[in-house]
C-alpha positions in Angstrom: 12.2 0.1 3.7 13.3 -1.5 7.0 16.3 -3.6 7.3 14.7 -7.0 7.8 17.8 -9.2 8.3 18.9 -6.7 11.0 15.6 -7.2 12.7 15.9 -10.9 12.5 19.4 -10.7 14.2 17.8 -8.3 16.9 15.1 -10.8 17.8 17.5 -13.7 17.8 19.8 -12.1 20.2 17.3 -11.0 22.9 13.6 -11.5 22.1 11.3 -13.9 23.9 10.5 -17.2 22.2 7.0 -15.8 21.5 8.2 -12.9 19.5 10.7 -15.1 17.6 7.9 -17.5 16.8 5.6 -14.7 15.6 8.4 -13.3 13.4 8.9 -16.8 12.0 5.2 -16.9 11.1 5.3 -13.3 9.7 8.4 -13.5 7.6 8.8 -17.1 6.7 5.1 -18.3 6.6 5.7 -20.6 9.4 3.0 -22.7 11.0 0.7 -21.1 13.6 1.1 -24.1 16.1 4.5 -23.0 17.5 2.8 -19.5 18.2 0.0 -21.3 19.9 2.4 -23.2 22.1 4.4 -20.1 22.9 1.3 -18.4 24.0 0.0 -21.3 26.0 3.2 -21.2 28.0 1.8 -18.0 29.7 -1.5 -19.7 30.7 -2.2 -19.9 34.4 -3.7 -22.8 36.3 -7.1 -21.1 36.5 -7.4 -20.6 32.7 -6.3 -17.1 32.5 -3.0 -15.7 31.3 -0.2 -13.9 33.2 3.5 -14.6 33.9 4.6 -11.2 32.3 2.9 -11.9 28.8 2.1 -8.3 29.2 5.6 -7.0 30.0 4.6 -4.3 32.3 2.6 -6.6 34.6 5.1 -9.4 35.8 2.8 -11.2 38.2 2.4 -15.0 37.9 -1.4 -14.5 38.4 -3.8 -13.9 35.6 -5.1 -10.5 34.7 -7.2 -9.0 31.9 -4.3 -7.3 30.0 -2.4 -10.6 29.4 -5.7 -12.3 28.4 -6.2 -9.4 25.9 -2.7 -10.0 24.6 -3.0 -13.7 24.4 -6.3 -13.8 22.5 -5.2 -11.0 20.1 -2.0 -13.0 19.1 -3.8 -16.2 18.7 -6.3 -14.6 16.4 -3.9 -12.6 14.3 -1.3 -15.3 13.9 -3.6 -18.1 12.6 -2.9 -19.9 16.0 -6.5 -19.9 17.3 -7.3 -22.4 20.1 -10.9 -22.7 21.2 -9.9 -24.4 24.5 -7.5 -21.6 25.4 -10.1 -18.9 24.5 -12.9 -20.5 26.4 -10.7 -20.9 29.5 -9.9 -17.3 29.3 -13.5 -16.4 28.9 -14.4 -18.5 31.9 -11.8 -16.6 34.0 -13.1 -13.2 32.8 -16.6 -14.3 33.8 -15.7 -15.3 37.3 -13.5 -12.3 37.9 -15.8 -9.7 36.3 -16.1 -6.3 38.1 -18.5 -6.7 41.0 -20.9 -4.0 39.6 -21.6 -6.2 36.5 -22.2 -9.6 38.2 -25.6 -11.0 38.0 -26.7 -8.2 35.7 -28.6 -8.9 32.4 -30.1 -12.2 31.7 -30.5 -14.3 34.8 -29.8 -17.4 32.9 -26.2 -16.5 32.6 -25.6 -17.2 36.2 -23.6 -15.3 38.9 -20.6 -14.1 36.9 -20.5 -10.9 34.9 -19.3 -8.9 32.0 -16.5 -6.4 31.3 -13.1 -6.4 32.8 -11.1 -4.1 35.1 -8.1 -2.2 33.7 -6.0 -4.0 36.3 -7.0 -5.9 39.5 -5.4 -5.8 43.0 -3.5 -9.1 42.3 -1.1 -7.1 40.3 0.5 -5.9 43.5 2.0 -9.3 44.3 4.9 -8.8 41.8 6.9 -6.0 39.9 4.7 -3.9 37.7 4.9 -0.6 35.9 3.9 2.4 38.1 0.9 3.1 35.8 -0.4 -0.4 36.2 -2.5 0.2 39.3 -6.2 -0.6 39.9 -8.7 2.2 39.3 -10.7 3.2 42.4 -13.8 1.0 42.8 -12.5 -1.4 40.1 -14.9 -0.3 37.5 -15.2 -2.1 34.1 -12.8 -0.7 31.5 -13.0 -0.7 27.7 -9.2 -0.8 27.5 -9.2 -4.5 28.1 -12.8 -5.6 27.4 -13.1 -3.9 23.9 -10.3 -5.8 22.3 -11.1 -9.1 24.0 -14.8 -8.9 23.0 -13.7 -8.0 19.4 -11.6 -11.2 19.1 -14.2 -13.5 20.6 -16.9 -11.9 18.2 -14.7 -12.5 15.2 -14.1 -16.1 16.1 -17.7 -16.7 16.7 -17.2 -17.7 20.4 -20.4 -18.0 22.3 -19.9 -17.4 26.0 -21.9 -15.7 28.8 -19.1 -13.2 29.4 -19.3 -11.9 25.8 -23.1 -11.8 26.1 -22.8 -9.7 29.2 -20.0 -7.4 27.9 -21.4 -6.4 24.6 -24.2 -4.3 26.1 -21.7 -2.7 28.5 -19.4 -1.7 25.5 -22.3 -0.2 23.5 -23.4 1.7 26.5 -19.9 3.1 26.8 -19.8 3.9 23.0 -23.1 5.7 23.3 -21.8 7.7 26.3 -18.7 8.9 24.4 -20.7 9.8 21.5 -22.9 12.0 23.7 -20.1 13.9 25.2 -17.9 16.5 23.6 -14.1 16.2 23.5 -12.3 17.8 26.5 -9.4 19.9 25.0 -8.2 20.5 28.7 -7.0 16.9 29.1 -3.3 16.6 29.3 -0.6 14.2 30.5 -1.5 10.8 31.9 -5.3 11.7 31.8 -5.2 12.2 28.1 -3.0 9.0 27.5 -5.5 7.0 29.7 -8.6 8.3 27.8 -6.9 7.5 24.5 -6.4 3.8 25.5 -10.1 3.7 26.4 -11.0 5.1 22.9 -8.8 2.4 21.3 -10.5 -0.2 23.2 -13.9 1.0 21.8 -12.6 1.2 18.3 -11.2 -2.3 18.5 -14.7 -3.5 19.6 -16.3 -1.7 16.6 -14.0 -3.4 14.3 -15.8 -6.6 15.1 -19.4 -5.2 14.8 -21.7 -5.8 11.8 -22.1 -3.0 9.3 -25.3 -1.1 9.8 -26.8 2.1 11.0 -25.8 1.7 14.6 -22.2 1.1 13.8 -22.1 4.1 11.4 -23.6 6.4 14.0 -20.9 5.1 16.5 -18.1 5.7 14.1 -19.3 9.2 13.3 -19.9 9.9 17.0 -16.4 9.0 18.0 -14.8 11.1 15.3 -14.3 14.2 17.4 -12.6 12.2 20.2 -10.3 10.6 17.6 -9.3 14.0 16.4 -8.6 15.1 20.0 -6.8 12.1 21.4 -4.8 10.7 18.3 -1.6 12.4 17.6 -0.4 12.9 14.1 2.6 10.7 14.9 5.4 13.2 14.6 6.2 13.6 18.3 8.7 11.5 20.5 6.8 11.3 23.8 4.1 8.8 24.5 1.0 9.3 22.3 -1.7 7.6 20.4 -0.6 7.3 16.8 -2.5 6.9 13.6 -1.0 3.3 13.2 -2.4 2.4 16.5 -5.9 2.7 15.2 -5.1 1.8 11.5 -2.7 -1.2 11.8 -4.2 -2.5 8.6 -5.4 -0.6 5.5 -8.8 -2.2 5.8 -9.4 -1.0 9.4 -12.6 0.9 9.8 -10.8 3.7 11.7 -8.9 4.4 8.5 -11.8 7.0 7.8 -10.3 9.1 10.6 -6.8 9.4 9.2 -6.0 11.3 5.9 -3.9 9.3 3.4 -1.0 11.6 3.6 -1.0 11.4 7.4 -0.9 7.6 7.3 1.8 7.5 4.7 4.0 9.9 6.9 3.3 7.7 10.0 4.5 4.6 8.0 7.6 6.5 7.0 8.3 7.4 10.6 7.7 3.8 11.7 10.1 2.4 9.1 12.7 5.0 10.1 12.3 4.2 13.8 14.4 1.1 13.4 17.4 1.4 15.6 21.1 0.7 14.8 20.8 -2.7 16.6 17.9 -3.7 14.1 15.1 -3.4 16.6 12.4 -0.9 17.4 11.6 0.6 20.8 8.6 2.2 22.6 7.8 5.8 23.6 6.7 5.5 27.2 8.9 5.4 30.2 11.2 2.5 30.9 10.9 1.1 34.4 12.5 -2.3 34.3 15.4 -3.8 32.2 13.5 -7.0 31.9 10.4 -5.2 30.7 12.4 -3.0 28.3 14.0 -6.0 26.6 10.6 -7.7 26.3 8.9 -4.6 25.0 11.5 -4.0 22.3 11.0 -7.5 21.0 7.2 -6.9 20.9 7.6 -3.6 19.3 9.9 -5.0 16.6 7.5 -7.7 15.6 4.5 -5.3 15.7 6.4 -2.8 13.6 7.3 -5.5 11.0 3.5 -6.7 11.0 2.1 -3.2 10.5 4.7 -2.4 7.7 3.8 -5.6 6.0 0.2 -5.1 6.1 0.7 -1.7 4.4 3.1 -3.0 1.8 6.2 -1.5 3.4 8.4 -4.6 3.6 10.9 -5.5 1.0 9.4 -7.5 -1.8 11.1 -10.8 -0.9 9.8 -10.3 2.7 6.4 -9.1 1.8 
């Protein structure tokens, strides 16, 4: 069992207000409004989100990764705000990859679907060395998948979502038609794993049916290739990344014993100072401090979802 009081002290000593509000909501049953307000502080004037909400991208300008983080937190923490969500969707529609603009239903106007992994605006401020635009700025499931999933779950009707869903289904179909590549290694393997996680997040929001079942079966070989068993120390995609809750559809990919071992390792990963940390390279003291707060709240949330917090905290 994790030491929850130590985790509380760690967050109080150095975490952002957002993570402290999330922990308050998680551990004390606090109201969702303070979480909503903390997320809203990262909103940009154009309706997007930025301002280092995503710790590895410290630009004041909006970008898809920060929007993905903002909407996920609003959704998961019972802090949903339709106005914030629609403003973010408007931003995505306006800033969609050029290749998707004007595609599909002409009634949707001149915007587009999908989202780039990261846009050129990221260059105006410190950012992690891996947060760089992809050549040609193609649509990426890394950001679009989780964003579309949240908007679907919340019943948000918006042109961006209408244009994005076909793109994501086409990407799922493409993955299902291709065999895994055992030669992938290093950053290429990590990057492809993030894309896979984006597609799985999207499928979590889709209706049960034959198409969904085919997709989940078709992605199984890629999950086996790209998701690590969780025992290594270097950056990898772990079982709990795709099964943060016991009811996740991706649970079919992970044997029960593997999942239990991953939960053991997560609980044992608490540091002497009470917090958790990350497995990718540190590049900035500020980003490291922010990420450790994020990872601590995320660890507590996953452990609680799986019944691994002490009874008084569960």
